[in-house]
VOGU-3710 file (C-alpha; in Angstrom, 3 decimals, decimal comma):
1> mseieresme> -180,719/226,120/86,854  -179,441/223,121/88,808  -183,022/221,839/89,308  -183,342/221,000/85,612  -183,076/217,302/84,875  -180,907/216,327/81,956  -180,039/213,097/80,271  -176,382/212,162/80,340  -173,961/210,307/78,091  -170,699/208,713/79,153
11> ydvvivgagp> -167,424/209,021/77,261  -163,803/208,337/78,001  -162,778/211,883/77,000  -164,981/214,932/76,372  -163,327/217,674/74,308  -164,726/221,210/74,147  -163,732/223,023/70,954  -162,948/221,767/67,446  -159,891/223,909/66,851  -156,403/222,566/66,164
21> aglsaairlk> -155,802/221,606/69,823  -159,074/219,775/70,404  -159,024/217,941/67,092  -155,388/216,917/67,600  -156,296/215,451/70,980  -159,209/213,546/69,497  -157,120/212,155/66,641  -154,280/211,095/68,927  -156,601/209,351/71,385  -158,063/207,212/68,612
31> qldvdlnvvv> -154,617/206,543/67,164  -153,583/205,162/70,548  -156,754/203,146/71,181  -159,489/202,888/68,593  -161,912/201,649/71,281  -161,780/204,850/73,332  -165,046/206,795/73,250  -164,179/210,386/72,313  -166,511/213,288/71,622  -165,734/216,813/70,374
41> lekgsevgah> -168,252/219,597/70,997  -168,038/222,717/68,819  -170,078/225,886/69,417  -169,787/227,053/65,796  -172,389/226,070/63,236  -169,764/223,835/61,642  -166,134/222,995/62,264  -164,131/226,038/61,155  -167,050/228,486/61,320  -165,379/230,440/64,155
51> ilsgavldps> -161,861/230,255/62,730  -161,154/233,222/60,487  -159,036/231,826/57,686  -155,464/232,949/57,307  -152,249/232,001/59,051  -148,677/230,946/58,445  -148,518/227,405/59,770  -145,387/225,766/61,120  -146,131/222,134/60,173  -144,160/220,630/63,077
61> gldalipdwk> -147,343/219,934/65,034  -148,968/218,238/62,065  -145,770/216,309/61,352  -145,872/214,867/64,864  -149,577/214,036/64,722  -150,121/212,822/61,146  -146,712/212,308/59,497  -148,298/211,438/56,136  -150,506/214,516/56,006  -149,404/215,337/52,464
71> ekgaplntpv> -150,534/211,967/51,168  -153,820/212,367/53,041  -154,558/215,661/51,296  -154,088/218,216/54,070  -154,857/221,685/52,679  -151,330/223,056/53,017  -151,033/224,248/49,438  -149,021/227,460/49,593  -145,445/227,184/50,866  -143,828/230,432/51,943
81> tednfyvlga> -141,509/231,601/49,151  -140,631/235,133/50,286  -140,345/236,700/53,729  -140,427/240,521/54,157  -140,294/242,724/57,231  -140,837/246,499/57,171  -140,903/249,352/59,645  -143,494/251,830/58,388  -143,603/255,599/58,524  -146,576/257,704/57,485
91> agqirvpnwp> -145,405/258,038/53,870  -142,853/255,276/53,372  -141,164/252,196/54,741  -137,775/250,744/55,582  -137,170/247,078/54,904  -135,359/245,230/57,668  -133,006/242,677/56,073  -133,537/239,022/56,947  -129,914/238,210/57,763  -129,732/239,765/61,280
101> mpplmnnhgn> -132,932/238,030/62,400  -132,674/234,949/64,645  -133,186/231,658/62,760  -136,503/231,019/64,501  -137,962/233,988/62,592  -137,357/232,290/59,231  -140,558/231,104/57,555  -138,807/228,649/55,247  -140,725/225,374/55,350  -143,932/226,984/56,597
111> yivsmgnvcr> -147,234/227,285/54,742  -149,830/230,012/54,234  -153,109/228,290/55,099  -156,758/228,703/55,847  -156,905/227,356/59,397  -160,642/226,933/58,954  -159,976/224,502/56,122  -157,149/222,810/58,023  -159,555/222,189/60,906  -162,255/220,915/58,554
121> wmaeqaeglg> -159,724/218,443/57,149  -158,616/217,447/60,662  -162,257/216,848/61,582  -162,542/214,472/58,623  -159,488/212,585/59,851  -160,933/212,407/63,362  -164,321/211,165/62,190  -162,580/208,586/60,006  -161,038/207,208/63,208  -164,402/207,080/64,967
131> veifpgmacs> -164,464/210,368/66,876  -167,939/211,835/67,389  -168,039/215,535/66,482  -171,089/217,657/67,239  -171,064/221,221/65,820  -173,621/223,768/66,959  -173,290/222,440/70,519  -172,168/225,212/72,848  -171,005/224,071/76,273  -172,675/226,364/78,777
141> elvygengev> -171,730/224,781/82,118  -169,220/222,498/83,755  -170,435/219,465/85,667  -168,581/218,667/88,894  -168,267/215,322/90,643  -168,692/214,486/94,304  -165,040/215,214/95,092  -164,946/218,576/93,315  -163,461/217,202/90,111  -164,653/218,224/86,647
151> kgvvagefgk> -166,599/215,271/85,297  -168,353/216,751/82,270  -170,136/219,620/80,562  -173,649/220,715/79,715  -174,048/221,042/75,948  -176,881/221,905/73,587  -179,021/224,090/75,829  -181,418/226,162/73,693  -184,511/228,289/74,041  -183,938/230,455/77,099
161> npdgtpgpgy> -185,828/233,717/77,407  -183,802/236,965/77,540  -184,049/236,887/81,350  -182,498/233,403/81,455  -185,685/231,491/82,275  -186,784/228,574/80,081  -188,825/229,713/77,077  -191,689/227,840/75,374  -189,262/225,934/73,134  -186,679/225,304/75,835
171> epgmelhgky> -184,296/222,374/75,372  -182,263/221,610/78,505  -179,363/220,043/76,642  -177,407/217,041/77,855  -174,668/216,297/80,318  -171,679/214,681/78,656  -169,488/212,984/81,222  -165,920/211,842/80,717  -163,124/210,274/82,652  -161,320/213,462/81,577
181> vflsegvrgs> -162,505/216,749/80,074  -160,291/218,752/77,713  -160,996/222,480/77,303  -159,744/223,768/73,960  -162,040/226,775/73,643  -159,411/229,172/72,331  -158,453/232,465/73,947  -160,310/233,454/77,130  -162,769/230,582/76,962  -165,609/230,869/79,451
191> lakeviakyn> -165,219/227,365/80,895  -161,429/227,622/81,047  -161,778/230,936/82,864  -164,021/229,250/85,431  -161,562/226,394/85,924  -158,581/228,751/86,280  -160,430/230,744/88,943  -161,928/227,757/90,819  -158,640/225,895/91,144  -156,453/229,027/91,381
201> lseghepqkf> -154,356/227,849/88,434  -152,760/231,267/87,810  -151,120/231,411/91,220  -147,376/231,834/90,842  -147,605/232,798/87,172  -147,580/236,163/85,435  -150,923/237,568/84,239  -151,873/236,603/80,734  -151,410/239,340/78,112  -153,427/239,727/74,941
211> glgmkeiwei> -153,578/241,356/71,560  -156,574/242,097/69,353  -156,125/240,630/65,896  -158,346/241,915/63,075  -158,269/240,405/59,624  -159,751/240,917/56,181  -159,543/238,601/53,181  -159,065/240,446/49,906  -159,154/239,391/46,278  -156,591/241,547/44,492
221> dpakhkegtv> -155,406/242,324/40,978  -153,623/239,183/39,671  -150,756/241,383/38,452  -150,007/242,342/42,082  -150,444/238,881/43,552  -147,308/236,993/44,607  -148,362/233,592/45,904  -146,323/232,509/48,901  -145,201/236,004/49,947  -145,308/236,864/53,656
231> thtmgwplgs> -144,990/240,478/54,805  -144,953/241,796/58,368  -144,830/245,454/59,418  -144,416/247,476/62,602  -144,531/251,181/63,359  -147,095/253,416/61,673  -149,924/254,045/62,330  -149,618/252,940/65,968  -146,393/254,781/66,754  -145,971/255,181/70,490
241> nagggsfiyh> -149,705/254,844/71,189  -149,647/251,051/71,298  -147,629/247,994/70,414  -148,627/245,878/67,474  -148,146/245,421/63,757  -149,535/243,926/60,591  -149,321/240,895/58,352  -150,074/240,406/54,679  -150,073/236,847/53,345  -150,486/235,984/49,668
251> lennqvyvgf> -152,265/232,660/49,328  -153,958/230,968/46,362  -156,531/232,339/43,905  -155,283/235,958/43,977  -156,289/236,267/47,618  -154,397/237,973/50,428  -154,959/237,929/54,165  -154,581/241,476/55,505  -154,345/241,548/59,274  -153,555/243,991/62,056
261> vvhlnyenph> -152,731/243,299/65,704  -152,974/245,825/68,538  -151,521/244,836/71,903  -154,235/245,338/74,507  -151,927/246,813/77,142  -152,276/250,256/75,549  -152,789/253,121/78,008  -154,677/255,769/76,035  -158,373/254,856/76,321  -159,133/257,039/73,286
271> lfpymefqrf> -157,268/254,558/71,078  -159,554/252,904/68,522  -157,922/249,638/67,423  -160,325/248,984/64,563  -159,724/252,444/63,101  -155,963/251,954/63,411  -156,421/248,890/61,201  -158,483/250,816/58,681  -155,960/253,655/58,640  -153,130/251,164/58,071
281> khhpmvaell> -154,623/250,157/54,725  -154,137/253,725/53,467  -150,360/253,465/53,781  -148,995/253,878/50,228  -147,452/250,390/50,167  -150,673/248,705/51,291  -153,053/250,921/49,334  -151,199/250,177/46,098  -151,476/246,436/46,731  -155,217/246,583/47,457
291> kggkrvayga> -156,122/249,090/44,724  -158,620/247,509/42,350  -159,289/244,619/44,736  -162,254/243,796/46,927  -162,662/242,702/50,535  -164,530/239,394/50,847  -164,437/238,632/54,582  -163,744/240,261/57,948  -163,294/239,005/61,484  -161,462/239,519/64,747
301> raiseggyqs> -160,222/237,566/67,739  -158,057/238,035/70,772  -154,566/236,528/70,762  -152,781/235,269/73,866  -149,402/237,032/74,099  -148,132/236,425/77,631  -146,022/233,464/76,579  -144,005/231,127/78,757  -144,272/232,990/82,062  -148,028/233,550/81,719
311> mpkmvapgva> -149,073/229,934/81,171  -151,208/228,929/84,171  -151,187/225,484/85,651  -152,828/223,396/82,918  -154,463/220,619/84,878  -156,951/220,272/87,706  -158,916/217,232/88,871  -160,585/215,745/85,789  -159,723/218,590/83,414  -156,888/219,806/81,196
321> llgcsvgmvn> -156,490/223,109/79,353  -155,204/222,913/75,787  -153,782/225,358/73,234  -154,909/228,952/73,553  -156,878/228,113/76,697  -153,381/228,120/78,221  -151,707/230,627/75,867  -149,102/229,038/73,603  -148,495/231,692/70,954  -144,889/232,443/70,037
331> vprikgnhna> -145,307/236,224/69,856  -142,373/237,257/67,593  -143,227/234,442/65,166  -147,004/235,173/65,386  -147,550/231,416/65,477  -149,398/229,201/67,901  -151,260/226,591/65,862  -148,313/224,188/65,886  -148,113/224,379/69,673  -151,885/223,932/69,955
341> mlsgkaaaea> -151,592/220,698/67,975  -148,680/219,495/70,096  -150,623/220,274/73,270  -153,581/218,216/72,072  -151,270/215,329/71,274  -149,594/215,546/74,699  -152,907/215,719/76,573  -154,210/212,715/74,654  -151,127/210,660/75,489  -151,406/211,518/79,183
351> afeaikaers> -155,120/210,642/79,245  -154,511/207,380/77,389  -151,943/206,268/79,961  -154,235/207,278/82,821  -157,255/205,438/81,416  -155,101/202,372/80,710  -154,146/202,454/84,394  -157,875/202,658/85,272  -157,614/206,202/86,591  -160,172/208,965/86,094
361> gdelsdyeve> -160,964/212,393/87,444  -157,441/213,107/88,688  -154,787/215,533/87,467  -152,963/214,639/84,258  -149,648/215,867/85,592  -147,682/214,136/82,813  -149,368/216,475/80,336  -148,194/219,552/82,211  -144,630/218,241/82,414  -144,548/217,521/78,668
371> vregaigkdl> -145,819/221,000/77,769  -143,364/222,850/79,992  -140,314/220,699/79,327  -140,978/219,446/75,798  -141,170/221,103/72,378  -143,803/223,678/73,387  -141,892/224,904/76,423  -138,641/225,095/74,469  -140,349/227,083/71,697  -141,851/229,608/74,120
381> krvrnvkplw> -139,057/229,865/76,672  -136,496/231,225/74,206  -138,787/234,144/73,230  -140,241/234,809/76,688  -138,776/238,300/77,019  -139,836/239,736/73,655  -143,288/240,830/74,830  -142,242/242,379/78,190  -139,317/244,196/76,500  -141,715/245,656/73,953
391> skfglttslv> -144,175/246,680/76,657  -141,533/248,360/78,804  -139,281/250,023/76,219  -141,254/250,460/72,999  -140,615/249,410/69,419  -137,064/250,528/68,634  -135,379/249,407/71,846  -137,301/246,148/71,942  -136,303/245,298/68,369  -132,644/245,513/69,325
401> aggfdmwvnn> -132,891/244,029/72,830  -135,393/241,365/71,837  -133,321/240,336/68,832  -130,200/240,135/70,989  -132,052/238,069/73,597  -133,326/235,611/70,975  -129,850/235,266/69,408  -128,258/234,512/72,791  -131,016/231,986/73,519  -130,503/230,401/70,117
411> lfgfspfgtl> -126,700/230,150/70,451  -126,218/229,471/74,154  -129,584/228,366/75,517  -130,078/231,077/78,138  -131,337/234,651/78,363  -129,134/237,530/79,575  -132,294/239,130/80,984  -133,486/236,097/82,940  -137,273/235,970/82,843  -138,928/239,377/82,752
421> khgktdaqat> -142,310/240,038/84,319  -145,395/241,486/82,662  -146,792/243,245/85,723  -150,237/244,722/85,116  -153,107/243,048/83,345  -154,264/244,688/80,123  -157,329/246,049/81,914  -155,167/247,618/84,636  -152,945/249,249/82,008  -155,794/251,474/80,802
431> graslypeid> -155,218/255,093/81,804  -157,605/257,873/82,753  -159,059/259,637/79,727  -158,186/263,085/81,063  -154,464/262,242/80,953  -154,331/261,343/77,259  -155,096/263,195/74,038  -158,052/262,242/71,912  -157,150/260,761/68,531  -158,730/262,053/65,333
441> ypkpdgtlsf> -159,371/259,208/62,915  -160,195/259,793/59,251  -163,589/258,652/58,072  -163,542/255,332/56,155  -163,710/255,854/52,418  -165,757/252,729/51,604  -163,109/251,472/49,177  -160,017/250,665/51,225  -161,441/251,328/54,676  -164,882/250,533/56,052
451> drltnvsfsm> -167,070/251,307/59,042  -167,415/248,559/61,649  -171,019/247,571/60,993  -170,431/247,216/57,262  -167,409/245,035/57,939  -169,243/242,927/60,529  -171,709/241,957/57,801  -168,740/240,288/56,071  -168,225/238,039/59,109  -171,683/236,481/58,593
461> tnheesqpch> -172,268/236,761/62,328  -175,697/236,021/63,713  -177,253/235,599/67,149  -180,808/234,603/67,990  -182,141/237,833/69,478  -184,574/236,210/71,912  -181,810/234,476/73,911  -180,108/235,995/76,978  -177,361/238,489/76,191  -174,078/236,573/76,421
471> lqlkdasipi> -172,163/239,788/77,233  -173,024/240,049/80,889  -172,572/243,239/82,897  -171,727/242,443/86,506  -173,027/245,904/87,471  -175,180/247,702/84,893  -174,375/251,112/86,402  -170,597/250,959/85,904  -170,383/251,826/82,172  -172,051/255,225/82,707
481> mvnlpqfdep> -171,198/255,960/86,328  -167,545/254,818/86,310  -166,149/254,004/82,872  -167,621/257,018/81,068  -166,286/259,773/83,375  -162,974/258,066/84,097  -162,104/256,345/80,808  -164,546/257,846/78,244  -166,058/254,348/78,188  -163,483/252,597/75,974
491> aqrycpagvy> -165,880/249,756/75,093  -167,153/252,131/72,403  -163,761/251,781/70,726  -161,982/248,576/71,738  -164,763/246,353/70,416  -164,025/245,581/66,725  -167,689/244,825/65,999  -169,519/247,913/67,318  -171,288/245,957/70,050  -171,116/248,697/72,692
501> evvreegkdp> -172,609/252,201/72,394  -173,065/255,159/74,674  -176,322/256,695/73,446  -176,859/260,370/74,134  -180,322/261,857/73,614  -181,311/265,446/74,267  -182,794/265,903/77,707  -181,841/262,415/78,855  -178,929/260,889/80,699  -176,471/258,864/78,597
511> rfvvnfqncv> -177,243/255,154/78,430  -175,122/252,119/77,636  -176,379/249,807/74,892  -175,098/246,287/74,198  -175,795/245,146/70,624  -174,824/241,536/71,283  -176,075/240,399/67,868  -172,943/241,991/66,326  -170,485/240,027/68,492  -167,755/238,169/66,581
521> hcktcdikdp> -166,599/236,329/69,732  -163,214/238,033/69,954  -163,418/238,325/73,810  -161,713/241,753/73,851  -164,382/243,201/76,138  -163,799/240,483/78,717  -160,090/241,314/78,642  -159,783/245,096/78,260  -162,704/246,552/80,217  -160,899/248,669/82,871
531> sqninwatpq> -163,479/247,836/85,537  -163,552/244,132/84,589  -167,320/244,478/84,507  -168,042/242,463/81,343  -168,215/238,676/81,392  -168,234/236,937/78,016  -170,418/233,834/78,356  -171,150/231,258/75,680  -174,240/232,005/73,569  -176,404/229,318/72,016
541> ggdgpnypnm> -174,659/226,815/69,798  -174,356/227,780/66,147  -174,501/231,502/66,920  -171,673/233,900/66,173  -169,582/234,355/63,050  -169,747/232,002/60,080  -166,445/232,601/58,361  -166,285/231,535/54,731  -164,948/228,188/53,580  -162,099/229,589/51,486
//
C-alpha cells in the first residue's frame, strides 16, 4: 500500500514497544537530554495490557536506571523470602537442596512482581520526563530512507477490509520518523523479524531457541498462602517428551502465579503443551495448594531461550533491537527483564552520543559492544551451555553437567565445554507423526484444569473481526496437504489459545480454520510450525489480550 499518502512526524528516537526495554530506553534518553524528542508506540490498549503479570525481578536493571526507585514508589512490594526447587514424579516430589546450586541461582534480593504494573509505573516515570507514549498504536510497517536505512515506522493504521484493502472507515495512520528507531517488540516481533532478515543479522550466530510459557493467576486459601515464596519444578508431567518446567510465585493478596514452560524444540508432534500445563496442576503438591482457590487470569507468550550464542547482530543502519527482540533471557534463572532494562539503557546512551555528534541513520555499534561485553553479556555468557546441554542430554544429565558448567564459570570465568551449538531451529526439530506415539490427555475437570477456550476468556483477548487475519498463511494448502499427513497438523495442539482447527465433516475433505480472534499474541505458531508457513503480523492497535491490572 505504498501509494497511500500519510502525514509524518519527526522525532529524535522512535521506540516500538512499551515493555521494560523500550521504557528504559525512553527514560534514559530524557535523563541524558531533556530536550530530546522521544516517542514510545505500544500496540496494547494500554501500557501493560500485553504483559501477563507475574515474574521474579532481579532489580539490577532498575538500580542502574532509576537508583531511587523505592522512594519513587516502584511496585516491587514482595521480596523473595523462600526459594524451593523440586523434581516431580507422578505421585510425589524430591526437593533439591539449595546449597549445591551456583550462586547465580539464588533469588535473595529479588522481588515477585507484576511486570504489567512495573511497566505502568515506568511509563509514568517516562511521561514525567516528557516522553510521549501512545498506546493502541500498532506499528505495521517500517519506513526506509534513501540509503536503505530504517528511518521510521507506520503506526495507527485502522479500518482495512479482511482482504487488506481500505474499508469505508479506513485510517492510513502516520509515519513517525526518527534519527534512530528502537525495536522493543518482545519475542519474535514482526518488525524485528523483518530487520533481521533484511540485514542478515543472524549470520554467524546460532538459531534462536524458544519456549512456550503459559501462566494463570490464582487466588488461594489464605491458610496456604506464603507471601514471598518461589517454587520451581522440573520433571513430571513432561518426562522425556519435552524440556521445560514450572514456577509458582506467592505474591500479595493471597495470589499466586502458576506458570508452565515447554521448550519448543520437542520432537513428538502429538505433544499438547497446554494440556501438559493443565495436567501439571493435578500433581498432589500443586492440587493441594490450589484446592479451594480460583483462577482469575490466563495468558501465554513465547520466551527466547537461545541465550548468548543465539543473539543476532543488534544494530543495522538507523535501527537497534532491544531486549527480547534480541533474546536476553538467562534460561536457568528464568529472568530477562533486568537485561531488557539494561539493553534499553545502553541503546539510549549510544543514541545520545550519536545525536550529540550530529549523526543519524547509521549503526549504533557502541550499543552492540556494551551488550556483548558489559553486564548483559557477562550474565548470559556464563550460562550459555545450559540450554544446549538440556536439549542434547535430557533433564538428569543436564542438571549435573549444567550445574558443573555454571560452577566452573562462577569460580574460574570459563566453561569446560566451550560454547555449545543449538543446531536445528525449533520448527526443524519437529518429527514425523508416524514415528511418535499419540499422547492421551485427561479431560479438564473445570476446577483445577480448564479447556483452552474457557481459559482464553480469562485473558480478555479481543480482535476486531472485520480486519485482515494477522496470522498469515504463506500457502493455504500446506496445513492440509503437508502438515496434516506428515505431522498430524501440530498447530491444533501447540497453540495455547485454540486458534487453529482441522475441521472434519462427513463427506467433505478436512479444512484448516484460523480463529484469529482467540490469539493471545504468544507467537508460537510463527516459531513452531514445521513448514514455517505461518507469519505472525501485527493486528490493529489495541487488539489482543487485556491482562488485568493486578
